[in-house]
C-alpha positions in Angstrom: 67.8 -24.8 -6.2 68.5 -26.2 -2.7 67.8 -29.7 -1.6 64.7 -28.6 0.4 63.0 -27.1 -2.6 63.9 -30.2 -4.7 62.4 -32.4 -2.0 59.2 -30.5 -1.9 58.8 -30.6 -5.7 59.5 -34.3 -5.7 56.8 -34.9 -3.0 54.3 -32.7 -4.9 55.0 -34.6 -8.2 54.6 -37.9 -6.5 51.3 -36.8 -5.0 49.9 -35.4 -8.2 50.9 -38.5 -10.2 48.2 -40.5 -8.5 45.5 -38.5 -10.3 44.5 -38.1 -13.9 45.1 -34.7 -15.5 41.4 -34.3 -16.1 40.6 -34.9 -12.5 43.1 -32.2 -11.5 41.3 -29.7 -13.7 37.7 -30.7 -12.8 38.2 -30.8 -9.0 38.5 -27.0 -8.5 35.8 -26.4 -11.1 33.4 -28.7 -9.3 34.3 -27.1 -6.0 33.5 -23.7 -7.4 30.2 -24.9 -8.7 29.3 -26.4 -5.4 30.2 -23.2 -3.6 28.0 -21.2 -6.1 25.1 -23.6 -5.5 25.4 -23.4 -1.7 25.6 -19.6 -2.0 22.4 -19.6 -4.1 20.5 -21.9 -1.7 21.5 -19.9 1.4 20.5 -16.6 -0.4 17.2 -18.1 -1.5 16.4 -19.3 2.0 17.2 -15.9 3.5 15.2 -14.1 0.9 12.1 -16.3 1.0 12.2 -17.7 4.5 13.0 -21.3 5.3 9.3 -22.3 5.7 8.2 -20.7 2.5 11.2 -22.1 0.6 10.6 -25.6 1.9 6.9 -25.5 1.1 7.7 -24.2 -2.4 10.2 -27.0 -3.1 7.6 -29.6 -1.8 4.8 -28.2 -3.9 7.1 -28.0 -7.0 8.0 -31.7 -6.5 4.3 -32.7 -6.0 3.3 -30.9 -9.2 5.7 -33.1 -11.2 3.6 -36.1 -10.4 1.5 -37.0 -13.5 -2.1 -35.6 -13.2 -1.5 -33.6 -10.0 -0.8 -30.2 -11.7 -3.9 -30.6 -13.8 -6.0 -31.4 -10.7 -4.6 -28.3 -8.9 -5.4 -26.0 -11.9 -8.9 -27.4 -11.9 -9.4 -26.7 -8.2 -8.0 -23.2 -8.6 -10.5 -22.5 -11.4 -13.3 -23.6 -9.2 -12.3 -21.0 -6.6 -12.0 -18.3 -9.4 -15.5 -19.3 -10.6 -16.8 -18.9 -7.1 -15.3 -15.5 -6.7 -16.8 -14.4 -10.0 -20.3 -15.6 -9.0 -19.9 -13.8 -5.7 -19.5 -10.4 -7.4 -22.1 -11.3 -10.1 -19.8 -10.5 -13.0 -22.0 -10.3 -16.1 -19.9 -9.2 -19.0 -22.4 -10.4 -21.5 -24.5 -7.2 -21.0 -21.5 -4.9 -21.5 -21.4 -2.4 -24.4 -18.5 -3.6 -26.6 -18.9 -1.5 -29.7 -19.8 2.1 -30.4 -23.5 2.7 -31.1 -24.1 3.3 -34.8 -26.0 6.5 -33.9 -24.9 8.5 -30.9 -27.3 8.6 -28.0 -27.0 12.2 -27.2 -28.5 13.2 -23.8 -30.0 9.7 -23.6 -26.7 8.7 -22.0 -27.7 10.4 -18.8 -30.6 7.9 -18.5 -28.2 5.0 -19.1 -25.8 6.4 -16.5 -28.6 6.7 -14.0 -29.8 3.1 -14.5 -26.2 1.8 -14.1 -25.8 3.8 -11.0 -28.8 2.1 -9.4 -26.8 -1.2 -9.5 -24.3 0.2 -7.0 -24.7 -0.9 -3.4 -26.2 1.4 -0.8 -22.9 2.9 0.4 -24.3 5.6 2.6 -23.0 4.8 6.1 -22.5 1.1 5.2 -19.0 1.0 3.8 -15.6 0.8 5.5 -13.8 3.9 4.2 -14.7 4.3 0.5 -16.7 7.6 0.8 -15.4 9.9 3.5 -17.8 12.8 3.5 -21.1 12.5 5.4 -23.7 14.3 7.5 -26.1 17.0 6.4 -23.4 19.0 4.7 -22.3 16.2 2.4 -24.6 17.1 -0.5 -23.4 20.7 -0.5 -19.8 19.6 -0.3 -20.3 17.2 -3.3 -21.9 20.0 -5.3 -19.1 22.4 -4.5 -16.2 20.0 -5.5 -18.1 18.9 -8.5 -18.7 22.5 -9.6 -15.0 23.2 -9.1 -14.1 20.1 -11.2 -16.5 21.0 -14.0 -15.0 24.6 -14.2 -11.5 23.1 -14.9 -12.3 19.7 -16.4 -10.8 20.8 -19.7 -7.5 21.8 -18.2 -4.2 19.9 -18.1 -1.3 20.9 -15.8 1.1 19.5 -18.4 0.6 22.8 -20.2 1.7 25.3 -17.6 1.8 28.2 -20.1 -1.9 27.6 -21.0 -3.3 26.9 -17.6 -1.3 28.8 -14.9 -4.4 28.7 -12.7 -4.0 25.0 -12.2 -0.3 25.3 -11.5 -1.1 27.7 -8.7 -3.9 25.5 -7.3 -1.5 22.5 -7.2 1.2 24.5 -5.6 -1.2 25.8 -2.9 -2.6 22.3 -2.2 0.9 21.0 -1.7 2.0 23.9 0.5 -1.1 23.7 2.6 -0.7 20.0 3.1 2.9 20.3 3.9 2.1 23.0 6.5 0.0 20.4 8.4 2.9 18.0 8.5 5.8 19.9 10.0 7.1 21.9 7.0 7.1 25.1 9.0 9.0 23.6 11.9 12.7 24.2 12.2 13.5 20.5 12.1 12.1 20.3 8.5 14.7 22.7 7.2 12.0 24.8 5.6 12.5 23.3 2.1 9.7 20.8 1.9 8.4 20.4 -1.7 6.1 18.0 -3.5 3.5 17.3 -6.2 -0.1 16.2 -6.5 -0.7 12.6 -7.8 -3.7 10.4 -8.7 -3.8 8.6 -5.3 -1.8 7.1 -2.5 -0.3 4.3 -4.7 1.2 6.8 -7.1 2.5 8.9 -4.3 4.2 5.9 -2.8 5.5 4.8 -6.2 7.0 8.2 -6.8 8.6 8.3 -3.4 10.2 4.9 -3.9 11.4 5.7 -7.4 12.8 9.0 -6.3 14.6 7.4 -3.4 16.1 4.8 -5.6 17.6 7.3 -8.0 18.7 9.7 -5.1 20.5 6.9 -3.3 22.2 5.8 -6.5 23.8 9.2 -6.7 24.4 9.7 -3.0 25.7 6.2 -2.1 26.3 4.5 -5.4 23.7 1.8 -4.7 23.0 -0.1 -7.9 21.1 -3.1 -6.5 18.6 -1.3 -4.3 16.6 -2.9 -1.5 14.0 -1.6 0.9 12.8 -2.8 4.3 9.1 -2.5 5.3 6.9 -3.8 8.1 4.4 -6.5 7.3 1.6 -4.0 7.8 2.9 -1.6 5.2 0.6 -1.0 2.2 0.8 -3.3 -0.8 1.8 -0.3 -3.0 5.4 -1.0 -1.9 5.2 -4.4 -3.5 4.0 -2.8 -6.7 6.9 -0.3 -6.5 9.4 -3.1 -5.9 8.1 -4.9 -9.0 8.0 -1.7 -11.2 11.4 -0.4 -10.2 13.4 -3.6 -9.8 13.9 -3.2 -6.0 14.3 -6.1 -3.6 11.7 -5.9 -0.9 12.1 -7.3 2.6 8.8 -7.5 4.6 9.5 -7.7 8.3 7.0 -9.1 10.9 5.4 -6.6 13.2 5.9 -6.7 17.0 3.3 -7.8 19.6 1.7 -4.3 19.4 1.2 -4.7 15.6 3.7 -1.9 15.0 6.9 -1.9 12.9 9.5 -3.9 14.8 12.5 -1.6 14.9 15.0 -4.3 16.0 14.0 -6.6 13.2 14.1 -3.8 10.6 17.6 -2.9 11.8 18.8 -6.5 11.3 17.4 -6.4 7.8 19.4 -3.3 6.7 22.5 -3.9 4.6 24.8 -2.0 2.2 22.1 -2.0 -0.5 19.3 -0.7 1.6 17.9 2.6 0.2 14.9 3.1 2.5 12.8 2.0 5.3 9.1 2.6 5.8 6.6 3.5 8.5 2.9 4.1 8.5 0.8 6.6 10.4 -1.4 4.7 10.7 -1.1 1.4 9.0 -4.1 0.5 6.8 -4.9 -2.9 8.4 -5.1 -2.0 12.1 -5.1 1.8 12.4 -1.9 1.8 14.5 1.0 4.3 14.2 4.4 2.8 13.8 7.3 4.1 16.0 8.2 6.9 13.6 10.8 8.6 15.9 12.7 5.4 16.4 12.6 4.6 12.7 13.8 8.1 11.9 16.7 7.7 14.2 17.5 4.3 12.6 17.4 5.9 9.1 19.8 8.7 10.2 22.2 6.3 11.8 22.4 4.2 8.6 22.3 7.2 6.2 19.3 5.9 4.3 15.9 7.4 3.4 12.7 7.0 5.4 9.2 7.3 3.9 6.1 7.8 6.1 2.8 6.7 4.7 0.3 9.3 5.9 -2.2 8.5 3.1 -4.9 7.6 5.7 -3.9 9.8 8.6 -2.6 13.0 7.0 -5.9 14.9 7.3 -6.8 13.5 10.8 -3.7 13.2 12.9 -2.6 16.9 12.7 -6.1 18.0 13.9 -6.4 15.2 16.5 -3.1 16.5 17.9 -4.5 20.0 18.1 -7.6 18.6 19.9 -5.3 17.2 22.6 -5.3 13.5 21.7 -2.0 11.9 22.9 -0.3 10.9 19.7 3.3 9.9 18.8 5.2 12.0 16.3 4.6 11.2 12.7 5.7 14.0 10.3 8.7 16.1 9.2 9.2 17.2 12.8 11.0 13.8 13.1 14.6 14.0 11.9 15.2 11.2 9.4 11.9 11.4 7.6 12.7 12.1 4.0 9.3 11.8 2.3 5.6 11.5 3.1 2.5 10.5 1.2 -0.9 11.8 2.1 -4.3 11.5 0.4 -6.6 14.5 -0.1 -9.3 12.2 -1.4 -9.7 10.4 2.0 -10.2 12.6 5.1 -9.2 15.7 3.1 -12.6 15.2 1.5 -11.3 16.0 -2.0 -12.5 14.3 -5.2 -11.3 10.8 -5.8 -7.9 10.7 -7.5 -6.1 13.4 -5.4 -3.1 12.7 -3.3 0.2 14.5 -2.4 3.8 13.3 -2.2 6.2 15.4 -0.2 9.9 15.5 0.2 12.0 17.1 3.0 14.0 19.1 0.4 14.4 19.6 -3.3 17.7 17.7 -3.5 15.8 14.5 -2.9 13.2 15.2 -5.5 15.4 16.5 -8.2 19.1 15.9 -9.0 21.3 19.1 -9.0 23.6 17.9 -11.8 22.4 17.9 -15.4 24.3 14.6 -15.9 22.4 12.8 -13.1 18.9 11.1 -13.4 16.2 13.5 -12.4 14.9 11.4 -9.5 11.2 12.0 -9.6 11.1 14.2 -12.7 11.4 12.9 -16.3 13.0 15.4 -18.7 13.4 14.6 -22.4 15.5 16.9 -24.6 16.1 14.8 -27.8 12.5 14.1 -28.8 11.4 15.4 -32.2 8.2 16.5 -30.6 10.0 19.1 -28.6 11.3 19.5 -25.1 9.3 17.5 -22.6 9.2 17.4 -18.8 6.8 15.7 -16.4 6.8 15.6 -12.6 4.7 12.5 -12.0 3.8 9.1 -13.5 1.0 10.6 -15.6 1.7 12.9 -18.4 -1.6 14.6 -18.9 -3.5 15.0 -15.7 -7.0 16.3 -14.9 -6.9 19.9 -13.8 -10.4 19.4 -12.6 -9.3 17.1 -9.8 -6.7 19.6 -8.7 -9.3 22.4 -8.6 -11.7 20.1 -6.7 -9.1 19.3 -4.1 -8.2 23.0 -3.7 -11.9 23.9 -3.3 -12.4 21.2 -0.7 -9.5 22.4 1.5 -10.3 26.1 1.1 -14.0 25.6 1.8 -13.5 23.6 5.0 -10.5 25.4 6.4 -8.8 24.6 9.7 -12.0 24.9 11.8 -13.9 22.6 9.4 -11.3 19.9 9.6 -11.0 20.2 13.3 -14.7 19.7 13.8 -14.7 16.7 11.4 -11.8 15.2 13.3 -13.6 15.7 16.6 -16.6 13.8 15.3 -14.6 11.1 13.7 -12.5 10.4 16.8 -15.6 10.3 19.0 -17.4 8.0 16.6 -14.4 5.7 16.5 -14.3 5.5 20.3 -18.0 4.6 20.4 -17.5 1.8 18.0 -14.4 0.5 19.9 -16.3 0.5 23.2 -19.2 -1.4 21.5 -16.9 -4.1 20.1 -15.3 -4.5 23.5 -18.7 -5.4 24.9 -19.0 -8.4 22.5 -17.2 -11.1 24.4 -16.5 -13.3 21.4 -14.5 -10.5 19.7 -11.2 -8.7 20.5 -9.7 -5.5 19.1 -6.3 -5.9 17.5 -3.7 -3.7 19.2 -4.5 -0.1 20.3 -5.9 1.9 17.3 -4.6 5.5 17.3 -7.2 6.8 14.9 -10.3 5.8 12.9 -9.5 2.2 11.8 -10.6 -0.6 14.1 -9.6 -4.2 13.4 -11.2 -7.0 15.3 -10.9 -10.8 15.4 -12.1 -13.8 17.4 -10.6 -16.8 19.0 -13.9 -18.7 19.3 -15.7 -18.2 16.0 -14.9 -17.7 12.3 -14.5 -14.0 11.8 -14.8 -14.3 8.1 -18.2 -15.8 8.5 -19.2 -12.9 10.7 -18.1 -10.7 7.9 -20.3 -12.6 5.4 -23.3 -12.2 7.7 -22.6 -8.5 8.0 -22.4 -8.3 4.2 -25.8 -9.9 4.0 -27.1 -7.1 6.2 -25.7 -4.5 3.9 -22.3 -3.7 5.6 -19.1 -3.7 3.5 -16.1 -4.2 5.7 -12.5 -5.2 5.0 -11.3 -8.7 5.5 -7.7 -9.0 6.8 -5.1 -11.7 7.3 -2.1 -12.3 9.6 -4.1 -12.5 11.9 -7.5 -13.3 10.5 -9.6 -10.3 11.2 -12.0 -7.6 9.8 -11.8 -3.9 10.1 -14.0 -0.9 9.7 -12.5 2.4 8.6 -14.7 5.0 10.3 -15.9 8.0 8.2 -18.4 10.8 8.7 -20.9 8.4 7.1 -20.9 6.2 10.2 -21.7 8.8 12.9 -25.5 8.5 12.7 -25.5 4.6 12.3 -23.1 3.5 15.1 -25.9 1.8 17.1 -27.2 0.0 13.9 -23.7 -1.2 13.2 -23.1 -2.6 16.7 -26.6 -4.2 16.9 -26.0 -6.0 13.5 -22.5 -7.0 14.6 -23.7 -8.5 17.8 -26.4 -10.4 16.0 -24.0 -11.6 13.3 -21.7 -13.0 16.0 -24.6 -14.7 17.6 -25.7 -16.3 14.3 -22.2 -17.6 13.5 -21.7 -18.9 17.1 -25.1 -20.8 17.2 -25.4 -21.9 13.6 -22.0 -21.9 11.9 -22.9 -24.8 9.5 -25.9 -23.0 8.0 -23.8 -20.1 6.6 -22.9 -20.8 3.0 -21.5 -18.8 0.1 -19.7 -15.5 0.7 -16.0 -15.1 0.9 -15.4 -16.8 4.2 -14.3 -20.2 2.6 -11.9 -18.4 0.3 -10.3 -16.1 2.9 -10.2 -19.1 5.3 -8.5 -21.3 2.8 -6.1 -18.5 1.8 -5.1 -17.9 5.4 -4.3 -21.6 6.0 -2.8 -22.4 2.6 1.0 -22.8 3.1 1.9 -22.3 -0.6 1.5 -18.5 -0.9 2.4 -18.8 -4.6 -0.8 -20.7 -5.2 -2.8 -17.9 -3.4 -1.1 -15.4 -5.7 -2.0 -17.5 -8.7 -5.6 -17.5 -7.6 -6.1 -13.8 -7.2 -4.2 -13.0 -10.4 -6.4 -15.5 -12.3 -9.5 -13.8 -10.8 -8.3 -10.4 -11.8 -7.4 -11.5 -15.3 -10.8 -13.0 -15.8 -12.7 -9.9 -14.7 -10.8 -7.2 -16.5 
């Protein structure tokens, strides 16, 4: 060993001799722990946001003070009690045991008396019931008759009920044909299934995408990026399927912000989301730009057409200037659309569509089945199911098929013409009320409005007292009406009551008590969103 090496070793030994052996061992360990802690803090701040994380830490510290947590829980219970009283929950009168002797046909009388407790929804509800006009009674009778003819059937048993399998296939094909499946850009392989509603359609699209991207790109810690305006069903899907969810603020036009979504995409991103239109404000996201983004990153792109699927295609045919929203856009891999909304099918009918069968079903028997679940080792026999539900109601499928076939292209075109004109009349009427403003530029039949001078939630409470049932929104504080055929004959009544409600709130704000305005107002201003979450979960738990 040369003198240089010996000199270096001597210097090192002299340096290390100043420290205890334990210190030499602990120093790198402590350094590693500090690095891990810093990584966790940075990741936590990025995932939850600096403001929310800071508020959470402060609230967590405050709750440690003796007596504070008990006080907070007491105040939360007061809010829950107020919510319960607001909806007049009276569980005491509920039937909790089987009658000793069956009631027979008497149950019809019981059903009738219970139905009388429901609110007067004809023309007074936002969304909810989409059929209307003089033909509504006939349409209800038709879909109900179709349901009753097949209420005993179950599409899980294809060999027993091939009729239902055909009806489902035809509903899916007819729906797909409205949304670009016949265009060259779609590839001509669009497939799908019927589901129980928009939430299940979205759940299936997310689950299918997760499994597809695991095979395609090896992603084992999936994440998805959605705009703030996207439906809460994506939050449910994220919880159910263990997917990290990133909600990105919308732009000034209340549309998905493509630049912010791009910045949120990483190696674990499996999908991005757009809505046509979004439920809160009725605005179509920039689907073409999002589709291009998905293509560039090699990820999936789901379009939520639950609300617009049976309006936008017909509005486009009527000449309304609309951006692209369907499989004609390259990059769109899946679509959800509800038949039970503007498709006027029975409640509990929706469709999930995929650009091709490869996305919906793995081609290799060793792979997960993406949307499908197939079980081969059960003692009960071979089992395969395409959706979340096992047994499903064939009556609902038949009802949806009957609705679409009875109305046809001309029927939907006429309904859309009336809906778009009614929506425009309501928009124009709201614009004439100086205290209100419309949020963004609605593309369809959802109109959200807020105010910078009065409490919009109090306006909503006054409207409720007049028999109107609208939807309260947040970020920003606002209210919306989802226009249906029910609203066409009552547009002037709605606008008169809205103008009067605004006047009451403006002139006598202190006299308006009760209602949901205090709760929505408090929730909007409450910095600790975890506490808001606790409130609504406690309320749901107490009413189920």
